[in-house]
C-alpha positions in Angstrom: 27.9 -2.7 -9.7 27.1 -3.9 -13.2 23.4 -4.2 -12.2 23.4 -0.6 -10.7 25.2 0.6 -13.8 22.4 -0.7 -16.2 19.8 0.7 -14.0 21.3 4.0 -14.1 21.7 4.6 -17.7 22.8 2.8 -21.0 26.0 4.6 -21.0 26.9 4.1 -17.3 29.7 1.9 -16.0 30.7 0.5 -12.5 33.0 3.5 -12.2 30.5 6.1 -13.0 30.2 8.5 -9.8 26.4 8.0 -9.6 26.8 4.3 -9.6 29.6 4.2 -7.0 27.6 6.8 -4.9 24.5 4.5 -4.9 26.6 1.2 -4.0 27.9 3.3 -1.0 24.5 4.3 0.1 23.6 0.5 0.0 26.5 -0.4 1.8 25.9 2.2 4.6 22.3 0.9 4.9 23.5 -2.6 5.2 26.0 -1.7 7.8 23.4 0.1 9.8 21.1 -2.8 9.9 24.1 -5.1 10.9 24.8 -2.8 13.8 21.3 -3.6 15.3 22.2 -7.3 15.9 20.0 -10.3 15.4 16.3 -9.5 14.3 13.7 -9.8 17.0 9.8 -9.6 16.6 9.9 -6.9 19.2 11.9 -4.7 17.1 8.9 -4.1 14.8 7.3 -2.2 17.5 10.3 -0.4 19.0 10.4 3.1 17.6 14.2 3.1 17.2 16.2 5.3 14.9 14.5 4.1 11.7 10.9 4.7 13.2 9.8 1.1 12.9 6.6 1.5 14.8 5.2 4.4 12.6 6.3 2.5 9.5 4.5 -0.6 10.7 1.3 1.4 11.5 1.3 3.1 8.2 1.7 -0.3 6.3 -1.1 -1.8 8.2 -3.1 1.3 7.9 -3.0 1.3 4.0 -4.4 -2.4 4.1 -7.2 -1.2 6.4 -8.1 1.7 3.8 -8.1 -0.8 1.1 -10.5 -3.2 2.8 -12.6 -1.0 4.8 -13.4 1.3 1.7 -16.0 -1.3 0.9 -14.5 -3.0 -2.1 -15.4 -6.6 -0.9 -19.0 -5.5 -0.4 -19.1 -5.2 -4.2 -16.7 -8.0 -5.2 -18.4 -10.7 -3.2 -21.9 -9.5 -3.2 -22.5 -7.4 -6.3 -25.3 -9.6 -7.6 -27.0 -9.7 -4.1 -26.6 -6.0 -3.8 -28.2 -5.3 -7.3 -31.2 -7.5 -6.6 -31.8 -6.3 -3.0 -30.6 -2.6 -3.2 -31.3 -1.7 -6.8 -34.2 -4.1 -7.3 -32.8 -5.6 -10.6 -33.9 -9.0 -12.0 -31.6 -11.9 -11.2 -30.4 -12.3 -14.8 -29.8 -8.6 -15.2 -28.0 -8.5 -11.9 -25.7 -11.2 -13.0 -25.0 -9.5 -16.4 -24.2 -6.2 -14.7 -21.8 -8.1 -12.2 -19.8 -9.5 -15.0 -19.5 -6.1 -16.8 -18.5 -4.6 -13.4 -15.8 -7.1 -13.2 -14.6 -6.4 -16.6 -14.3 -2.7 -15.8 -12.4 -3.7 -12.6 -9.8 -5.7 -14.7 -9.4 -3.0 -17.3 -8.7 -0.1 -14.9 -6.4 -2.2 -12.8 -3.8 -1.8 -15.7 -3.5 1.9 -15.0 -1.2 1.2 -11.9 1.1 -1.0 -14.0 1.8 1.8 -16.6 1.4 4.9 -14.7 2.0 4.5 -10.9 5.7 5.4 -11.1 4.8 8.6 -13.1 2.0 10.0 -10.9 3.4 8.6 -7.7 1.4 6.7 -4.9 0.2 9.5 -2.5 -1.8 11.6 -5.0 -3.6 8.7 -6.7 -4.7 7.4 -3.2 -6.1 10.6 -2.3 -7.9 11.2 -5.5 -9.1 7.7 -5.6 -10.5 7.8 -2.0 -12.5 11.0 -2.7 -14.0 9.4 -5.9 -15.0 6.4 -4.1 -16.5 8.4 -1.5 -18.5 10.5 -4.1 -19.5 7.2 -5.7 -20.8 5.6 -2.6 -22.7 8.9 -1.5 -24.6 9.1 -4.9 -25.4 5.4 -4.6 -26.9 6.2 -1.1 -28.9 9.1 -2.3 -30.3 7.6 -5.3 -31.2 4.3 -3.6 -32.9 6.5 -0.8 -35.4 7.9 -3.1 -37.3 4.6 -3.5 -37.5 5.3 -7.1 -37.2 2.6 -9.7 -35.3 4.8 -12.2 -33.2 6.5 -9.6 -32.1 3.0 -8.2 -31.2 1.8 -11.7 -29.1 5.0 -12.1 -27.1 4.1 -9.0 -25.6 1.2 -11.2 -23.5 4.0 -13.0 -21.8 4.8 -9.7 -21.0 1.1 -8.8 -19.0 1.2 -12.1 -17.3 4.4 -11.2 -16.3 3.1 -7.8 -15.0 -0.1 -9.3 -12.9 1.7 -11.9 -11.5 4.0 -9.4 -10.5 1.2 -6.9 -9.1 -0.9 -9.7 -6.9 1.9 -10.8 -5.2 2.3 -7.5 -6.4 0.5 -4.4 -6.5 -2.9 -6.1 -2.8 -3.5 -6.4 -0.8 -0.4 -5.1 -1.1 -1.1 -1.5 0.6 -4.4 -2.0 3.7 -2.7 -3.4 3.4 0.5 -1.2 3.4 -1.3 2.3 6.7 -3.0 1.6 8.2 0.4 0.5 7.2 1.8 3.8 8.9 -0.8 5.8 12.6 -1.0 6.4 14.4 -3.8 4.7 15.4 -5.4 7.9 11.8 -5.9 9.2 10.1 -6.0 5.6 9.1 -9.8 5.6 7.6 -9.8 9.0 6.0 -6.5 8.7 4.5 -7.5 5.3 3.1 -10.6 7.0 1.4 -8.5 9.8 0.0 -6.0 7.2 -1.3 -8.9 5.1 -3.0 -10.4 8.3 -4.6 -7.1 8.8 -5.9 -7.0 5.3 -7.5 -10.3 5.6 -8.9 -9.6 9.0 -10.7 -6.5 7.7 -11.9 -8.6 4.6 -13.4 -10.9 7.0 -15.2 -8.4 8.8 -16.6 -6.8 5.8 -17.8 -9.9 4.4 -19.5 -10.7 7.6 -21.1 -7.1 7.9 -22.5 -6.4 4.6 -25.4 -8.9 4.3 -26.9 -8.1 7.6 -26.2 -4.4 6.9 -28.2 -4.3 3.8 -31.0 -6.3 5.3 -31.3 -4.0 8.3 -30.2 -0.4 7.3 -30.4 -0.7 3.4 -28.9 2.3 1.6 -27.5 3.6 4.9 -24.8 1.1 4.3 -23.2 3.0 1.6 -23.1 6.0 3.8 -20.8 4.2 6.0 -18.5 3.4 3.1 -18.7 6.9 1.8 -17.6 8.5 5.2 -14.9 6.1 5.6 -13.4 6.7 2.1 -13.6 10.5 2.7 -11.8 10.0 6.1 -8.9 8.3 4.1 -8.1 11.3 2.2 -6.9 13.8 5.0 -5.0 10.8 6.8 -3.2 10.0 3.5 -2.4 13.6 3.0 -1.2 14.0 6.5 0.8 11.0 7.4 1.6 9.1 4.3 4.9 9.9 2.5 5.4 9.7 -1.3 7.9 6.9 -2.2 7.8 7.0 -6.0 11.3 7.2 -7.5 13.0 7.0 -4.1 15.6 4.4 -3.2 15.2 2.3 -0.2 17.9 4.4 1.6 16.1 7.5 0.8 12.8 6.1 2.1 14.6 5.3 5.3 15.7 8.8 5.8 12.1 10.0 5.7 11.4 8.2 8.9 14.8 8.8 10.7 14.4 10.4 14.1 17.8 11.1 14.7 20.2 11.4 11.7 23.4 11.9 13.9 22.5 8.7 15.7 22.0 6.7 12.5 25.2 8.2 11.1 27.1 7.1 14.2 25.7 3.5 14.1 26.5 3.4 10.5 30.0 4.5 11.1 30.7 2.0 14.0 29.2 -0.8 11.7 31.4 0.1 9.0 34.5 0.1 11.1 33.4 -3.2 12.7 32.9 -4.6 9.2 36.3 -3.4 8.0 38.1 -4.7 11.0 36.5 -8.3 10.7 37.4 -8.3 7.0 41.0 -7.5 8.1 40.9 -10.3 10.6 39.7 -12.8 8.0 42.4 -11.7 5.5 45.1 -12.1 8.1 43.9 -15.5 8.9 43.8 -16.5 5.3 47.3 -15.3 4.8 48.6 -17.2 7.9 46.9 -20.4 6.6 48.5 -20.0 3.2 
């Protein structure tokens, strides 16, 4: 209660109505989880009252979006891409690779300072479109087979890295846990992380042969994928900024009445159990 009071405001106390209400919400959520019994792996895929299946798919999906946007094509292979796609000299390719990395780090600070102000959903959508535009322009410029046009494409590599660093670099790692119910969060995050690294492996294996065989068309693939993420994010992904865990749960509840019934039964069982323990302690005394 003291912690909740500190988080509410400087003048709040454990008796403040808003603090008491939040404490009650937390207790109700815990009671609902306890009513489900022991945790099983199959529960992650069972679309029960709290919409576990949808939440797991969304958590894994945001990790797919992160990796299949093509970020590790640049992070791992930027010197190779600059030499083979843009036709830069080896030393210049290494220098630009370092500068791209600096831009990546600098723009990653955006999420730390602004993500709670701007939310998750809107930055994801905007970033996806910027990344798509960047990859499209890279593909167009490289397709011209002109030295100056190829060098101009470097600007859009920088733009892509800046956009990705500002949102997709770190936000999915906090957004995925927010989407998952507390009861299944650890296992759900483990699965989402496994999906992330599987996609990472696929991209790393795909890019060198793609650049060799289809050249600038590789960037069209990433442009299309990034553009596809925008409507998917708009249609299926909720905004979780400034919401409590209990409020996020309510976004996915299929049957509020059933959830309320489970919570009530769990609360009654908890109170009965507490009463039994108290009686036993009194008898022993």
